[in-house]
Each structure stands twice: as structure tokens, then as C-alpha cells.
HTML snippet that shows the backbone in 3Dmol.js (N, CA, C, O; Angstrom):
<script src="https://3Dmol.org/build/3Dmol-min.js"></script>
<div id="view" style="width:600px;height:400px;position:relative"></div>
<script>
const pdb = `
ATOM      1  N   UNK A   1      94.714 182.836 112.805  1.00  0.00           N
ATOM      2  CA  UNK A   1      94.464 181.727 113.534  1.00  0.00           C
ATOM      3  C   UNK A   1      96.049 180.962 113.717  1.00  0.00           C
ATOM      4  O   UNK A   1      96.729 180.674 112.731  1.00  0.00           O
ATOM      5  N   UNK A   2      96.416 180.743 114.882  1.00  0.00           N
ATOM      6  CA  UNK A   2      97.808 180.544 114.690  1.00  0.00           C
ATOM      7  C   UNK A   2      97.953 178.737 114.808  1.00  0.00           C
ATOM      8  O   UNK A   2      99.074 178.227 114.814  1.00  0.00           O
ATOM      9  N   UNK A   3      96.957 178.066 114.877  1.00  0.00           N
ATOM     10  CA  UNK A   3      96.639 176.427 115.057  1.00  0.00           C
ATOM     11  C   UNK A   3      96.864 176.240 116.704  1.00  0.00           C
ATOM     12  O   UNK A   3      96.800 175.102 117.169  1.00  0.00           O
ATOM     13  N   UNK A   4      97.086 177.193 117.431  1.00  0.00           N
ATOM     14  CA  UNK A   4      97.010 177.253 119.102  1.00  0.00           C
ATOM     15  C   UNK A   4      95.266 177.937 119.145  1.00  0.00           C
ATOM     16  O   UNK A   4      94.152 177.449 119.335  1.00  0.00           O
ATOM     17  N   UNK A   5      95.731 179.111 118.894  1.00  0.00           N
ATOM     18  CA  UNK A   5      94.704 180.425 118.884  1.00  0.00           C
ATOM     19  C   UNK A   5      94.165 180.940 118.128  1.00  0.00           C
ATOM     20  O   UNK A   5      94.654 180.400 117.136  1.00  0.00           O
ATOM     21  N   UNK A   6      93.267 181.834 117.654  1.00  0.00           N
ATOM     22  CA  UNK A   6      92.883 182.394 116.982  1.00  0.00           C
ATOM     23  C   UNK A   6      93.234 184.230 117.420  1.00  0.00           C
ATOM     24  O   UNK A   6      92.680 184.567 118.466  1.00  0.00           O
ATOM     25  N   UNK A   7      93.776 184.956 116.962  1.00  0.00           N
ATOM     26  CA  UNK A   7      94.032 186.446 117.101  1.00  0.00           C
ATOM     27  C   UNK A   7      93.267 187.201 116.586  1.00  0.00           C
ATOM     28  O   UNK A   7      93.162 187.436 115.382  1.00  0.00           O
ATOM     29  N   UNK A   8      92.551 187.730 117.625  1.00  0.00           N
ATOM     30  CA  UNK A   8      91.427 188.689 117.051  1.00  0.00           C
ATOM     31  C   UNK A   8      92.269 190.118 116.985  1.00  0.00           C
ATOM     32  O   UNK A   8      93.322 190.537 117.466  1.00  0.00           O
ATOM     33  N   UNK A   9      91.219 190.635 116.119  1.00  0.00           N
ATOM     34  CA  UNK A   9      91.719 192.312 115.745  1.00  0.00           C
ATOM     35  C   UNK A   9      92.434 193.039 116.976  1.00  0.00           C
ATOM     36  O   UNK A   9      93.620 193.369 117.001  1.00  0.00           O
ATOM     37  N   UNK A  10      91.320 193.263 118.178  1.00  0.00           N
ATOM     38  CA  UNK A  10      91.865 193.868 118.909  1.00  0.00           C
ATOM     39  C   UNK A  10      93.214 193.470 119.663  1.00  0.00           C
ATOM     40  O   UNK A  10      93.767 194.371 120.293  1.00  0.00           O
ATOM     41  N   UNK A  11      93.667 192.480 119.656  1.00  0.00           N
ATOM     42  CA  UNK A  11      94.740 191.804 120.025  1.00  0.00           C
ATOM     43  C   UNK A  11      95.765 192.169 119.144  1.00  0.00           C
ATOM     44  O   UNK A  11      96.943 192.198 119.503  1.00  0.00           O
ATOM     45  N   UNK A  12      95.338 192.488 117.855  1.00  0.00           N
ATOM     46  CA  UNK A  12      96.408 192.882 116.744  1.00  0.00           C
ATOM     47  C   UNK A  12      96.840 194.703 117.100  1.00  0.00           C
ATOM     48  O   UNK A  12      97.963 195.182 116.949  1.00  0.00           O
ATOM     49  N   UNK A  13      95.532 195.498 117.616  1.00  0.00           N
ATOM     50  CA  UNK A  13      95.581 196.464 117.825  1.00  0.00           C
ATOM     51  C   UNK A  13      96.051 197.158 118.736  1.00  0.00           C
ATOM     52  O   UNK A  13      96.506 198.302 118.723  1.00  0.00           O
ATOM     53  N   UNK A  14      95.883 196.176 119.800  1.00  0.00           N
ATOM     54  CA  UNK A  14      96.862 196.632 121.126  1.00  0.00           C
ATOM     55  C   UNK A  14      98.303 196.565 120.923  1.00  0.00           C
ATOM     56  O   UNK A  14      99.151 197.348 121.352  1.00  0.00           O
ATOM     57  N   UNK A  15      98.497 195.301 120.060  1.00  0.00           N
ATOM     58  CA  UNK A  15      99.888 195.252 119.871  1.00  0.00           C
ATOM     59  C   UNK A  15     100.675 196.791 119.268  1.00  0.00           C
ATOM     60  O   UNK A  15     101.523 197.533 119.763  1.00  0.00           O
ATOM     61  N   UNK A  16      99.766 196.805 117.725  1.00  0.00           N
ATOM     62  CA  UNK A  16     100.033 198.243 116.907  1.00  0.00           C
ATOM     63  C   UNK A  16     100.458 199.844 118.203  1.00  0.00           C
ATOM     64  O   UNK A  16     101.398 200.635 118.281  1.00  0.00           O
ATOM     65  N   UNK A  17      99.216 199.644 118.959  1.00  0.00           N
ATOM     66  CA  UNK A  17      99.228 200.905 119.729  1.00  0.00           C
ATOM     67  C   UNK A  17     100.648 200.526 120.535  1.00  0.00           C
ATOM     68  O   UNK A  17     101.571 201.267 120.197  1.00  0.00           O
ATOM     69  N   UNK A  18     100.944 199.680 121.372  1.00  0.00           N
ATOM     70  CA  UNK A  18     102.082 199.279 122.140  1.00  0.00           C
ATOM     71  C   UNK A  18     103.654 199.467 121.610  1.00  0.00           C
ATOM     72  O   UNK A  18     104.647 199.964 122.141  1.00  0.00           O
ATOM     73  N   UNK A  19     103.409 198.821 120.285  1.00  0.00           N
ATOM     74  CA  UNK A  19     104.883 199.344 119.526  1.00  0.00           C
ATOM     75  C   UNK A  19     104.531 200.144 118.299  1.00  0.00           C
ATOM     76  O   UNK A  19     104.320 199.766 117.147  1.00  0.00           O
ATOM     77  N   UNK A  20     104.521 201.505 118.910  1.00  0.00           N
ATOM     78  CA  UNK A  20     104.129 202.494 117.983  1.00  0.00           C
ATOM     79  C   UNK A  20     104.516 202.437 116.675  1.00  0.00           C
ATOM     80  O   UNK A  20     105.723 202.475 116.436  1.00  0.00           O
ATOM     81  N   UNK A  21     103.515 202.330 115.535  1.00  0.00           N
ATOM     82  CA  UNK A  21     103.905 202.262 114.313  1.00  0.00           C
ATOM     83  C   UNK A  21     104.051 200.975 113.553  1.00  0.00           C
ATOM     84  O   UNK A  21     104.210 200.777 112.348  1.00  0.00           O
ATOM     85  N   UNK A  22     103.980 200.375 114.297  1.00  0.00           N
ATOM     86  CA  UNK A  22     104.288 198.854 113.950  1.00  0.00           C
ATOM     87  C   UNK A  22     102.732 198.358 112.271  1.00  0.00           C
ATOM     88  O   UNK A  22     101.609 198.861 112.226  1.00  0.00           O
ATOM     89  N   UNK A  23     103.063 197.757 111.670  1.00  0.00           N
ATOM     90  CA  UNK A  23     102.217 197.708 110.328  1.00  0.00           C
ATOM     91  C   UNK A  23     101.289 196.369 110.816  1.00  0.00           C
ATOM     92  O   UNK A  23     101.778 195.464 111.491  1.00  0.00           O
ATOM     93  N   UNK A  24     100.279 196.382 110.496  1.00  0.00           N
ATOM     94  CA  UNK A  24      99.051 195.155 110.649  1.00  0.00           C
ATOM     95  C   UNK A  24      99.876 193.838 110.621  1.00  0.00           C
ATOM     96  O   UNK A  24     100.052 193.090 111.582  1.00  0.00           O
ATOM     97  N   UNK A  25     100.426 193.657 109.171  1.00  0.00           N
ATOM     98  CA  UNK A  25     101.139 192.764 108.851  1.00  0.00           C
ATOM     99  C   UNK A  25     102.616 191.671 109.841  1.00  0.00           C
ATOM    100  O   UNK A  25     102.868 190.468 109.910  1.00  0.00           O
ATOM    101  N   UNK A  26     103.258 192.967 110.448  1.00  0.00           N
ATOM    102  CA  UNK A  26     104.339 192.420 111.727  1.00  0.00           C
ATOM    103  C   UNK A  26     103.824 192.211 112.541  1.00  0.00           C
ATOM    104  O   UNK A  26     104.129 191.219 113.203  1.00  0.00           O
ATOM    105  N   UNK A  27     102.745 193.063 112.925  1.00  0.00           N
ATOM    106  CA  UNK A  27     102.098 192.822 114.417  1.00  0.00           C
ATOM    107  C   UNK A  27     101.152 191.457 114.184  1.00  0.00           C
ATOM    108  O   UNK A  27     101.037 190.521 114.974  1.00  0.00           O
ATOM    109  N   UNK A  28     100.754 191.550 113.379  1.00  0.00           N
ATOM    110  CA  UNK A  28     100.516 189.534 113.393  1.00  0.00           C
ATOM    111  C   UNK A  28     101.353 188.556 113.382  1.00  0.00           C
ATOM    112  O   UNK A  28     101.060 187.486 113.915  1.00  0.00           O
ATOM    113  N   UNK A  29     102.546 188.763 112.767  1.00  0.00           N
ATOM    114  CA  UNK A  29     103.314 188.507 112.538  1.00  0.00           C
ATOM    115  C   UNK A  29     104.219 187.449 113.999  1.00  0.00           C
ATOM    116  O   UNK A  29     104.509 186.285 114.275  1.00  0.00           O
ATOM    117  N   UNK A  30     104.323 188.658 114.473  1.00  0.00           N
ATOM    118  CA  UNK A  30     105.103 188.947 116.061  1.00  0.00           C
ATOM    119  C   UNK A  30     104.421 188.261 117.142  1.00  0.00           C
ATOM    120  O   UNK A  30     104.931 187.647 118.079  1.00  0.00           O
ATOM    121  N   UNK A  31     103.075 188.471 116.852  1.00  0.00           N
ATOM    122  CA  UNK A  31     101.754 187.771 117.499  1.00  0.00           C
ATOM    123  C   UNK A  31     101.736 186.221 117.507  1.00  0.00           C
ATOM    124  O   UNK A  31     101.595 185.631 118.579  1.00  0.00           O
ATOM    125  N   UNK A  32     101.882 185.510 116.280  1.00  0.00           N
ATOM    126  CA  UNK A  32     101.917 184.323 116.129  1.00  0.00           C
ATOM    127  C   UNK A  32     102.792 183.757 116.732  1.00  0.00           C
ATOM    128  O   UNK A  32     102.568 182.804 117.477  1.00  0.00           O
ATOM    129  N   UNK A  33     104.397 184.438 116.428  1.00  0.00           N
ATOM    130  CA  UNK A  33     105.515 183.936 117.219  1.00  0.00           C
ATOM    131  C   UNK A  33     105.622 184.048 118.636  1.00  0.00           C
ATOM    132  O   UNK A  33     106.407 183.339 119.266  1.00  0.00           O
ATOM    133  N   UNK A  34     104.829 184.955 119.217  1.00  0.00           N
ATOM    134  CA  UNK A  34     104.557 185.116 120.433  1.00  0.00           C
ATOM    135  C   UNK A  34     103.603 183.864 121.373  1.00  0.00           C
ATOM    136  O   UNK A  34     104.000 183.279 122.381  1.00  0.00           O
ATOM    137  N   UNK A  35     102.313 183.701 120.710  1.00  0.00           N
ATOM    138  CA  UNK A  35     101.724 182.458 120.627  1.00  0.00           C
ATOM    139  C   UNK A  35     102.505 180.763 121.169  1.00  0.00           C
ATOM    140  O   UNK A  35     102.237 179.863 121.964  1.00  0.00           O
ATOM    141  N   UNK A  36     103.697 181.126 120.046  1.00  0.00           N
ATOM    142  CA  UNK A  36     104.442 179.592 120.064  1.00  0.00           C
ATOM    143  C   UNK A  36     105.075 179.336 121.600  1.00  0.00           C
ATOM    144  O   UNK A  36     105.128 178.299 122.262  1.00  0.00           O
ATOM    145  N   UNK A  37     105.561 180.780 121.917  1.00  0.00           N
ATOM    146  CA  UNK A  37     106.546 180.775 123.344  1.00  0.00           C
ATOM    147  C   UNK A  37     105.566 181.075 124.518  1.00  0.00           C
ATOM    148  O   UNK A  37     106.007 180.612 125.570  1.00  0.00           O
ATOM    149  N   UNK A  38     104.505 181.639 124.639  1.00  0.00           N
ATOM    150  CA  UNK A  38     103.674 181.740 125.678  1.00  0.00           C
ATOM    151  C   UNK A  38     103.540 180.594 126.484  1.00  0.00           C
ATOM    152  O   UNK A  38     103.274 179.470 126.059  1.00  0.00           O
ATOM    153  N   UNK A  39     103.735 180.915 127.693  1.00  0.00           N
ATOM    154  CA  UNK A  39     103.248 180.205 128.857  1.00  0.00           C
ATOM    155  C   UNK A  39     102.405 180.275 129.835  1.00  0.00           C
ATOM    156  O   UNK A  39     102.496 181.228 130.609  1.00  0.00           O
ATOM    157  N   UNK A  40     101.356 179.241 130.025  1.00  0.00           N
ATOM    158  CA  UNK A  40     100.193 179.531 131.428  1.00  0.00           C
ATOM    159  C   UNK A  40     100.627 180.414 132.349  1.00  0.00           C
ATOM    160  O   UNK A  40     101.563 179.920 132.977  1.00  0.00           O
ATOM    161  N   UNK A  41     100.383 181.402 132.671  1.00  0.00           N
ATOM    162  CA  UNK A  41     100.907 182.482 133.778  1.00  0.00           C
ATOM    163  C   UNK A  41      99.752 182.247 135.240  1.00  0.00           C
ATOM    164  O   UNK A  41     100.042 182.179 136.435  1.00  0.00           O
ATOM    165  N   UNK A  42      98.762 182.188 134.743  1.00  0.00           N
ATOM    166  CA  UNK A  42      97.343 182.676 135.509  1.00  0.00           C
ATOM    167  C   UNK A  42      96.012 182.429 135.408  1.00  0.00           C
ATOM    168  O   UNK A  42      95.809 182.296 134.201  1.00  0.00           O
ATOM    169  N   UNK A  43      94.891 182.280 136.054  1.00  0.00           N
ATOM    170  CA  UNK A  43      93.356 181.997 135.379  1.00  0.00           C
ATOM    171  C   UNK A  43      92.595 182.938 136.358  1.00  0.00           C
ATOM    172  O   UNK A  43      92.428 182.776 137.566  1.00  0.00           O
ATOM    173  N   UNK A  44      92.200 183.889 135.615  1.00  0.00           N
ATOM    174  CA  UNK A  44      91.666 185.293 136.032  1.00  0.00           C
ATOM    175  C   UNK A  44      89.801 184.439 136.978  1.00  0.00           C
ATOM    176  O   UNK A  44      89.327 183.308 136.875  1.00  0.00           O
ATOM    177  N   UNK A  45      89.401 185.448 137.628  1.00  0.00           N
ATOM    178  CA  UNK A  45      88.538 185.004 138.244  1.00  0.00           C
ATOM    179  C   UNK A  45      87.127 185.111 136.923  1.00  0.00           C
ATOM    180  O   UNK A  45      85.943 184.843 137.128  1.00  0.00           O
ATOM    181  N   UNK A  46      87.663 185.515 135.795  1.00  0.00           N
ATOM    182  CA  UNK A  46      86.474 185.892 134.876  1.00  0.00           C
ATOM    183  C   UNK A  46      87.096 184.617 133.648  1.00  0.00           C
ATOM    184  O   UNK A  46      86.967 184.771 132.434  1.00  0.00           O
ATOM    185  N   UNK A  47      87.684 183.545 134.213  1.00  0.00           N
ATOM    186  CA  UNK A  47      87.725 182.575 132.887  1.00  0.00           C
ATOM    187  C   UNK A  47      88.626 182.957 132.508  1.00  0.00           C
ATOM    188  O   UNK A  47      89.072 181.938 131.980  1.00  0.00           O
ATOM    189  N   UNK A  48      89.539 183.917 132.284  1.00  0.00           N
ATOM    190  CA  UNK A  48      90.549 184.266 131.009  1.00  0.00           C
ATOM    191  C   UNK A  48      91.787 183.463 131.690  1.00  0.00           C
ATOM    192  O   UNK A  48      92.018 183.314 132.890  1.00  0.00           O
ATOM    193  N   UNK A  49      92.302 183.127 130.892  1.00  0.00           N
ATOM    194  CA  UNK A  49      93.309 182.365 130.681  1.00  0.00           C
ATOM    195  C   UNK A  49      94.588 183.798 130.828  1.00  0.00           C
ATOM    196  O   UNK A  49      94.497 184.799 130.117  1.00  0.00           O
ATOM    197  N   UNK A  50      95.488 183.642 131.669  1.00  0.00           N
ATOM    198  CA  UNK A  50      96.716 184.508 130.976  1.00  0.00           C
ATOM    199  C   UNK A  50      97.863 183.751 130.951  1.00  0.00           C
ATOM    200  O   UNK A  50      98.386 183.069 131.832  1.00  0.00           O
ATOM    201  N   UNK A  51      98.243 184.015 129.585  1.00  0.00           N
ATOM    202  CA  UNK A  51      99.507 183.717 129.255  1.00  0.00           C
ATOM    203  C   UNK A  51     100.716 184.784 129.093  1.00  0.00           C
ATOM    204  O   UNK A  51     100.400 185.948 128.846  1.00  0.00           O
ATOM    205  N   UNK A  52     102.198 184.414 129.232  1.00  0.00           N
ATOM    206  CA  UNK A  52     103.214 185.202 129.353  1.00  0.00           C
ATOM    207  C   UNK A  52     104.485 184.688 128.193  1.00  0.00           C
ATOM    208  O   UNK A  52     104.979 183.583 127.967  1.00  0.00           O
ATOM    209  N   UNK A  53     104.687 185.845 127.700  1.00  0.00           N
ATOM    210  CA  UNK A  53     106.008 185.048 126.682  1.00  0.00           C
ATOM    211  C   UNK A  53     106.827 186.049 126.853  1.00  0.00           C
ATOM    212  O   UNK A  53     106.469 187.000 126.158  1.00  0.00           O
ATOM    213  N   UNK A  54     108.169 186.356 127.727  1.00  0.00           N
ATOM    214  CA  UNK A  54     108.815 187.220 127.545  1.00  0.00           C
ATOM    215  C   UNK A  54     108.355 188.330 128.221  1.00  0.00           C
ATOM    216  O   UNK A  54     108.178 188.064 129.410  1.00  0.00           O
ATOM    217  N   UNK A  55     107.995 189.888 127.822  1.00  0.00           N
ATOM    218  CA  UNK A  55     107.046 191.084 128.757  1.00  0.00           C
ATOM    219  C   UNK A  55     106.053 190.994 128.205  1.00  0.00           C
ATOM    220  O   UNK A  55     105.309 191.929 128.499  1.00  0.00           O
ATOM    221  N   UNK A  56     105.630 190.301 127.508  1.00  0.00           N
ATOM    222  CA  UNK A  56     104.312 190.342 127.010  1.00  0.00           C
ATOM    223  C   UNK A  56     103.317 188.982 127.783  1.00  0.00           C
ATOM    224  O   UNK A  56     103.545 187.840 128.182  1.00  0.00           O
ATOM    225  N   UNK A  57     101.892 190.088 127.681  1.00  0.00           N
ATOM    226  CA  UNK A  57     100.731 188.900 128.778  1.00  0.00           C
ATOM    227  C   UNK A  57      99.826 188.945 126.861  1.00  0.00           C
ATOM    228  O   UNK A  57      99.641 189.745 125.944  1.00  0.00           O
ATOM    229  N   UNK A  58      99.442 187.030 127.331  1.00  0.00           N
ATOM    230  CA  UNK A  58      98.387 187.661 126.642  1.00  0.00           C
ATOM    231  C   UNK A  58      96.900 186.934 127.629  1.00  0.00           C
ATOM    232  O   UNK A  58      96.921 186.032 128.466  1.00  0.00           O
ATOM    233  N   UNK A  59      95.858 187.658 127.171  1.00  0.00           N
ATOM    234  CA  UNK A  59      94.479 187.124 127.885  1.00  0.00           C
ATOM    235  C   UNK A  59      93.781 186.266 126.428  1.00  0.00           C
ATOM    236  O   UNK A  59      93.515 186.599 125.274  1.00  0.00           O
ATOM    237  N   UNK A  60      93.656 184.754 127.404  1.00  0.00           N
ATOM    238  CA  UNK A  60      92.748 183.993 126.148  1.00  0.00           C
ATOM    239  C   UNK A  60      91.608 183.634 126.300  1.00  0.00           C
ATOM    240  O   UNK A  60      91.507 182.725 127.124  1.00  0.00           O
ATOM    241  N   UNK A  61      90.263 184.111 125.646  1.00  0.00           N
ATOM    242  CA  UNK A  61      89.079 183.067 126.379  1.00  0.00           C
ATOM    243  C   UNK A  61      89.079 181.779 126.142  1.00  0.00           C
ATOM    244  O   UNK A  61      89.951 181.132 125.563  1.00  0.00           O
ATOM    245  N   UNK A  62      87.529 181.204 126.853  1.00  0.00           N
ATOM    246  CA  UNK A  62      87.207 179.780 126.541  1.00  0.00           C
ATOM    247  C   UNK A  62      87.127 179.288 124.993  1.00  0.00           C
ATOM    248  O   UNK A  62      87.314 178.199 124.450  1.00  0.00           O
ATOM    249  N   UNK A  63      86.851 180.275 124.638  1.00  0.00           N
ATOM    250  CA  UNK A  63      87.196 180.160 122.735  1.00  0.00           C
ATOM    251  C   UNK A  63      88.077 179.972 122.399  1.00  0.00           C
ATOM    252  O   UNK A  63      87.980 179.819 121.181  1.00  0.00           O
ATOM    253  N   UNK A  64      89.373 179.823 122.821  1.00  0.00           N
ATOM    254  CA  UNK A  64      90.665 180.073 122.349  1.00  0.00           C
ATOM    255  C   UNK A  64      91.130 181.104 121.705  1.00  0.00           C
ATOM    256  O   UNK A  64      92.081 181.065 120.925  1.00  0.00           O
ATOM    257  N   UNK A  65      90.309 182.338 122.076  1.00  0.00           N
ATOM    258  CA  UNK A  65      90.907 183.543 121.209  1.00  0.00           C
ATOM    259  C   UNK A  65      91.804 184.310 122.115  1.00  0.00           C
ATOM    260  O   UNK A  65      91.662 184.429 123.332  1.00  0.00           O
ATOM    261  N   UNK A  66      92.650 184.765 121.447  1.00  0.00           N
ATOM    262  CA  UNK A  66      93.925 185.767 122.115  1.00  0.00           C
ATOM    263  C   UNK A  66      92.778 187.073 122.200  1.00  0.00           C
ATOM    264  O   UNK A  66      92.476 187.504 121.087  1.00  0.00           O
ATOM    265  N   UNK A  67      92.439 187.416 122.788  1.00  0.00           N
ATOM    266  CA  UNK A  67      91.431 189.180 123.022  1.00  0.00           C
ATOM    267  C   UNK A  67      92.026 190.299 123.069  1.00  0.00           C
ATOM    268  O   UNK A  67      91.492 191.359 122.741  1.00  0.00           O
ATOM    269  N   UNK A  68      93.118 190.190 123.454  1.00  0.00           N
ATOM    270  CA  UNK A  68      94.131 191.061 124.048  1.00  0.00           C
ATOM    271  C   UNK A  68      95.765 191.212 124.383  1.00  0.00           C
ATOM    272  O   UNK A  68      96.200 190.375 125.174  1.00  0.00           O
ATOM    273  N   UNK A  69      96.418 191.892 124.022  1.00  0.00           N
ATOM    274  CA  UNK A  69      98.038 191.766 124.997  1.00  0.00           C
ATOM    275  C   UNK A  69      98.153 193.123 125.074  1.00  0.00           C
ATOM    276  O   UNK A  69      97.658 194.084 124.485  1.00  0.00           O
ATOM    277  N   UNK A  70      99.147 192.905 126.191  1.00  0.00           N
ATOM    278  CA  UNK A  70      99.799 193.990 126.952  1.00  0.00           C
ATOM    279  C   UNK A  70     101.201 193.822 127.507  1.00  0.00           C
ATOM    280  O   UNK A  70     101.729 194.738 128.139  1.00  0.00           O
TER     281      UNK A  70
END
`;
const viewer = $3Dmol.createViewer("view");
viewer.addModel(pdb, "pdb");
viewer.setStyle({}, {cartoon: {color: "spectrum"}});
viewer.zoomTo();
viewer.render();
</script>
């Protein structure tokens, strides 16, 4: 939980996959930081909110969970 959103296991796994070999702890720390600087970018027809921070994109569902990152 970041205070703003809950970061799902899938989002952490995707971060680790993108940054080959990142530890789970490092991935969580980085994602918490990214959620603090992310700005709303778009809303998908499915209702998912798209946020961007630098070159990172986060998809956030209606329950305020970061469901994936890319």
C-alpha cells in the first residue's frame, strides 16, 4: 500500500521482468516512488486509469490497485 494505491503482486512481477534481475524489495521501493510522481494520462474504455511517470506506465483499477506496469 502506498497511501494512494495498492501495488499488486503482478505489478511487482512485471517490474522485475522489465528490469531484469531487480529484487522484489527494490521493485516495491521503486514502484512506491513511481506512484508518488505518476500523473493521470488516460482512461481506457474498460475503466482502467492510465498513469505515467517518466517512461513508466501504470494501470490502476477502480479499487485503486496498480494492476500492471510497463
